[in-house]
C-alpha positions as CSV (number, residue, x, y, z in Angstrom):
1,M,-9.3,-4.6,-17.2
2,S,-12.0,-4.2,-15.1
3,D,-9.9,-3.3,-11.5
4,F,-6.3,-2.6,-10.8
5,L,-5.5,-4.8,-7.7
6,S,-2.4,-7.5,-7.7
7,I,0.5,-7.6,-10.5
8,D,-0.5,-11.3,-10.4
9,D,-4.0,-10.7,-11.8
10,F,-2.2,-10.1,-15.1
11,S,-0.5,-12.3,-17.6
12,R,2.9,-11.0,-19.5
13,T,0.9,-9.7,-22.4
14,E,-1.7,-7.6,-20.6
15,L,1.2,-6.0,-18.1
16,E,3.4,-5.3,-21.3
17,D,0.4,-3.6,-22.8
18,I,0.6,-1.3,-19.8
19,L,4.2,-0.8,-19.9
20,E,4.1,-0.1,-23.6
21,L,1.0,2.4,-23.1
22,A,2.7,4.2,-20.9
23,A,6.0,4.7,-22.8
24,R,3.9,6.4,-25.5
25,L,1.9,8.8,-23.4
26,K,5.2,9.7,-21.6
27,Q,6.8,10.4,-25.1
28,E,3.3,12.0,-26.3
29,Y,3.4,14.1,-23.4
30,F,6.8,15.6,-23.8
31,A,6.8,15.6,-28.1
32,S,3.4,17.3,-28.3
33,G,1.9,17.8,-24.9
34,N,-1.2,16.0,-23.6
35,R,-4.6,14.4,-25.1
36,P,-7.7,14.4,-23.4
37,L,-8.5,10.6,-23.3
38,L,-10.5,10.6,-19.9
39,Q,-12.5,14.2,-20.5
40,G,-15.7,13.9,-18.4
41,K,-14.1,11.3,-15.9
42,T,-13.9,11.6,-12.4
43,L,-11.6,9.6,-10.1
44,A,-12.2,9.2,-6.5
45,M,-9.4,8.8,-4.2
46,L,-10.1,6.7,-0.8
47,F,-6.6,7.5,1.4
48,E,-6.4,5.8,4.7
49,K,-2.5,6.2,4.9
50,P,-0.5,9.8,3.7
51,S,1.2,10.1,0.4
52,L,3.3,12.6,-1.9
53,R,4.1,10.5,-4.9
54,T,0.7,8.3,-4.9
55,R,-1.6,11.6,-4.4
56,V,0.1,13.9,-6.7
57,S,1.0,11.2,-9.9
58,F,-2.6,10.4,-9.9
59,E,-4.1,13.8,-9.3
60,M,-1.6,15.3,-11.9
61,A,-2.4,12.1,-14.3
62,M,-5.9,12.4,-14.5
63,R,-5.2,16.6,-15.3
64,H,-3.4,15.5,-18.0
65,L,-5.8,13.3,-19.6
66,G,-8.2,16.0,-19.3
67,G,-10.4,14.2,-16.5
68,D,-11.1,15.2,-12.7
69,V,-10.6,14.3,-9.3
70,I,-12.2,14.1,-5.5
71,Y,-9.9,13.6,-2.7
72,I,-11.1,11.2,0.4
73,S,-9.2,11.5,3.3
74,S,-9.6,8.6,5.8
75,G,-11.4,10.6,8.5
76,E,-14.4,11.0,5.9
77,I,-14.7,7.1,5.5
78,S,-13.5,6.2,9.0
79,R,-12.0,3.0,7.4
80,G,-15.4,0.9,7.7
81,K,-16.6,2.1,11.2
82,R,-18.8,4.9,10.1
83,E,-20.5,3.0,7.4
84,S,-19.1,-0.1,5.7
85,I,-16.7,-0.5,2.9
86,A,-19.6,-2.5,0.9
87,D,-21.5,0.7,1.3
88,V,-18.9,2.9,0.5
89,A,-17.8,1.2,-2.9
90,R,-21.5,1.4,-3.7
91,V,-22.2,5.2,-3.2
92,L,-18.8,6.0,-5.0
93,S,-20.1,4.0,-7.5
94,G,-23.1,6.2,-8.6
95,Y,-20.7,9.3,-8.2
96,V,-17.6,8.8,-10.4
97,D,-15.6,6.8,-12.5
98,G,-13.1,5.0,-10.7
99,I,-11.5,4.8,-7.5
100,V,-8.1,4.5,-6.1
101,A,-7.1,3.6,-2.9
102,R,-4.6,3.5,-0.9
103,V,-5.2,1.1,2.3
104,F,-3.9,-0.1,5.3
105,E,-5.6,-3.5,5.0
106,Y,-5.4,-5.4,1.1
107,A,-9.0,-7.2,1.8
108,H,-10.1,-3.1,2.3
109,V,-9.5,-2.5,-1.1
110,C,-10.7,-6.1,-2.7
111,N,-13.6,-5.4,-0.8
112,L,-14.1,-2.3,-2.1
113,A,-13.5,-3.7,-5.5
114,K,-16.0,-6.8,-4.8
115,H,-18.9,-4.6,-4.0
116,A,-18.6,-1.6,-6.8
117,S,-19.4,-1.1,-10.1
118,I,-16.7,0.6,-11.2
119,P,-13.0,0.0,-11.2
120,V,-10.8,0.2,-8.5
121,I,-7.5,0.7,-8.4
122,N,-4.7,-0.7,-5.5
123,G,-2.7,2.3,-4.5
124,L,-1.2,0.9,-1.7
125,S,-1.7,-1.8,1.0
126,D,0.0,-3.6,3.5
127,F,0.0,-6.8,1.1
128,N,1.3,-5.0,-1.9
129,H,2.3,-2.1,-4.2
130,P,1.3,-3.0,-7.9
131,C,1.1,0.6,-9.3
132,Q,4.8,1.4,-7.9
133,A,5.6,-2.3,-9.4
134,I,4.4,-0.5,-13.1
135,S,6.4,2.4,-12.8
136,D,9.5,0.2,-11.5
137,I,9.1,-2.1,-14.7
138,F,8.8,1.2,-17.0
139,T,11.8,3.2,-15.6
140,I,14.1,0.2,-16.0
141,M,13.0,-0.5,-19.6
142,E,14.1,3.2,-20.5
143,M,17.7,2.6,-19.0
144,R,18.0,-1.2,-20.4
145,P,15.3,-2.1,-22.7
146,Q,16.1,-5.4,-23.4
147,I,14.5,-6.5,-19.8
148,Q,14.8,-10.3,-20.4
149,G,17.5,-11.7,-18.3
150,L,18.4,-8.7,-16.1
151,H,19.2,-9.5,-12.7
152,L,17.4,-7.7,-9.8
153,A,18.3,-7.7,-6.2
154,F,16.1,-6.0,-3.3
155,I,18.1,-5.5,-0.4
156,G,15.6,-5.3,2.8
157,D,12.2,-6.2,4.2
158,G,10.2,-8.8,2.1
159,N,7.5,-6.3,2.2
160,N,4.4,-4.9,0.0
161,V,7.0,-3.8,-2.5
162,A,8.9,-6.2,-2.3
163,T,6.0,-8.5,-3.2
164,S,5.0,-6.7,-6.2
165,L,8.2,-6.2,-7.8
166,M,9.4,-10.1,-7.2
167,L,5.9,-10.8,-9.0
168,I,6.4,-8.2,-12.3
169,C,9.4,-9.0,-12.3
170,M,9.1,-13.8,-12.7
171,R,6.2,-12.4,-14.8
172,L,8.7,-10.5,-17.4
173,G,11.4,-12.7,-17.1
174,I,13.9,-10.8,-14.8
175,H,15.6,-12.8,-12.5
176,F,15.0,-11.6,-8.7
177,S,17.3,-12.2,-5.7
178,I,15.9,-10.3,-2.0
179,A,18.2,-10.9,0.9
180,S,16.2,-9.6,3.9
181,P,16.9,-10.8,7.8
182,E,15.7,-14.1,9.9
183,G,11.8,-13.7,10.2
184,Y,11.5,-10.7,7.7
185,E,11.2,-12.5,4.3
186,L,8.6,-12.5,1.8
187,E,5.2,-14.0,3.7
188,A,5.8,-17.8,2.5
189,S,2.5,-17.7,0.2
190,V,4.2,-15.2,-1.9
191,A,7.8,-16.9,-1.7
192,A,5.9,-19.9,-3.1
193,R,4.1,-18.3,-5.6
194,G,7.3,-16.9,-6.7
195,M,8.5,-20.4,-7.4
196,E,5.9,-21.4,-9.3
197,L,6.3,-18.0,-11.8
198,A,9.8,-19.2,-11.7
199,A,9.5,-22.4,-13.1
200,E,7.2,-21.3,-15.8
201,T,9.0,-18.1,-16.9
202,G,12.5,-19.2,-16.4
203,S,13.1,-16.2,-14.5
204,E,15.4,-17.0,-11.0
205,F,14.0,-16.6,-7.4
206,Q,16.2,-16.8,-4.6
207,Q,15.6,-15.9,-0.9
208,L,19.0,-15.1,0.5
209,R,20.3,-14.1,4.1
210,D,23.5,-12.5,2.7
211,P,23.1,-8.9,0.9
212,A,26.8,-9.2,-0.7
213,T,25.7,-12.8,-2.4
214,A,22.6,-11.0,-3.6
215,V,24.2,-8.0,-5.2
216,S,27.0,-10.2,-6.8
217,Q,25.0,-10.2,-10.6
218,A,22.5,-7.4,-9.9
219,D,21.6,-5.4,-12.8
220,I,19.5,-3.0,-10.0
221,I,19.8,-2.8,-6.4
222,Y,16.3,-2.1,-5.2
223,T,16.0,-1.1,-1.6
224,D,13.3,0.8,0.7
225,V,12.6,1.6,4.2
226,W,13.1,-0.9,6.8
227,T,9.9,0.4,8.8
228,S,6.6,0.8,6.5
229,M,3.8,2.7,8.4
230,G,2.0,0.8,10.6
231,Q,5.1,-0.5,11.7
232,E,5.8,2.3,14.1
233,E,6.3,0.4,17.4
234,E,9.0,-1.8,15.5
235,M,11.2,0.5,14.6
236,E,14.1,0.9,16.8
237,Q,14.3,-3.2,16.6
238,R,14.2,-3.3,12.8
239,Q,16.9,-0.3,12.8
240,Q,19.1,-2.9,14.8
241,V,18.2,-5.8,12.7
242,F,18.6,-4.2,9.3
243,Q,21.9,-2.6,9.6
244,P,23.7,-5.3,7.9
245,Y,21.1,-4.3,4.9
246,Q,22.1,-0.8,4.3
247,V,23.0,0.0,0.9
248,N,26.2,2.0,1.2
249,M,29.5,2.0,-1.4
250,D,30.7,-0.8,-0.3
251,L,27.5,-3.1,-1.0
252,V,27.3,-1.0,-4.5
253,S,31.0,-2.0,-5.2
254,K,29.8,-6.0,-5.5
255,A,27.3,-5.5,-8.0
256,H,28.1,-5.3,-11.9
257,P,29.6,-1.9,-12.5
258,D,27.0,0.0,-14.3
259,V,24.7,-1.4,-11.6
260,L,21.1,0.8,-11.5
261,I,20.0,2.0,-8.1
262,M,16.4,2.0,-7.2
263,H,13.9,2.9,-4.3
264,D,10.5,3.7,-3.8
265,L,10.4,6.6,-1.7
266,P,10.7,8.2,1.1
267,A,13.7,7.2,1.9
268,R,15.4,7.2,5.3
269,R,18.8,8.8,4.2
270,G,21.4,6.8,6.6
271,E,19.3,4.0,6.8
272,E,18.6,1.8,4.6
273,I,20.0,4.0,1.7
274,T,23.4,6.6,2.3
275,D,23.5,10.0,0.7
276,T,26.4,9.1,-1.6
277,V,24.6,6.3,-2.7
278,A,21.0,7.9,-3.3
279,D,22.4,10.4,-5.1
280,G,25.4,9.2,-6.5
281,P,26.2,8.0,-10.1
282,H,24.3,4.6,-10.5
283,S,20.7,6.2,-8.7
284,I,17.7,6.8,-10.9
285,I,15.3,6.7,-7.6
286,F,14.3,10.3,-9.1
287,Q,13.3,8.9,-12.6
288,Q,11.6,6.2,-10.9
289,A,9.4,8.7,-8.6
290,H,8.5,10.9,-12.0
291,N,7.7,7.7,-14.0
292,R,4.9,7.6,-11.4
293,L,2.8,9.9,-13.4
294,H,3.4,8.0,-17.2
295,A,2.7,4.6,-15.2
296,Q,-0.3,5.5,-13.5
297,K,-1.9,7.5,-16.5
298,A,-1.8,3.9,-18.8
299,I,-3.8,2.1,-15.8
300,L,-5.8,5.0,-15.9
301,V,-6.4,4.8,-19.8
302,R,-6.9,0.8,-19.9
303,L,-9.2,1.1,-16.8
304,L,-11.5,4.6,-17.8
305,A,-11.2,4.7,-21.1
306,Q,-14.0,2.9,-22.1
């Protein structure tokens, strides 16, 4: 591993290695404390978007591993306006050992990686969210160790989270269905890649309109906000279009009796998910959030412990 930009950059074996390492690091943490695997290493956190989970989980991950972090806000880099992204990458390469970037445009994090001589991690972009996907599958494996053949239904916008989640499900043998309103599906190129991976791995990939059909065989129901950062002008329209896609108790009742409920947070309770579901017996959304710490530790160790 030289960078961590997209799930599609990695083979099944490489993804399984990260997931197994996350499990070991979590077990060690609770059994005997932290190991300073990254002592003397420093991570630059380059954030164009605000964050709770991504920022705190990466900061704590580096502390657990004996390393240090430097947080750099959007005002200090001005999204490539004050100086080019290439120059930012080259400068930081002489100061720190790695960069995690949370950006609006996927091209920006790819450009950072192109010009940096140190590892770059995609902490979120408009196109994908690979760190979230690793944490999600790690959480599912804790609850359902035999993930091969499980069925995950994503209800809502075909956004960055859905993109990375679909790719990792296809790689690891998890069936993936997504129910979205017309015009809000996965990007055509992403869907085409999903079909390619399905043919290679035997996983099933479906794009649907009806949420009830999507969850009918679901072992996991996953949802996300209807309006992501940068889409605020579309909020009113999206609230109307997505209303039939709310994850509520009626929809959950149509899935398997032991279905798991997931959400990457933050949640707009009462919109894409109800309180009854988010706080109910099927929900693992806070275990999912807490596992970001251990999944991020695994990514950092694979990239920086050299």
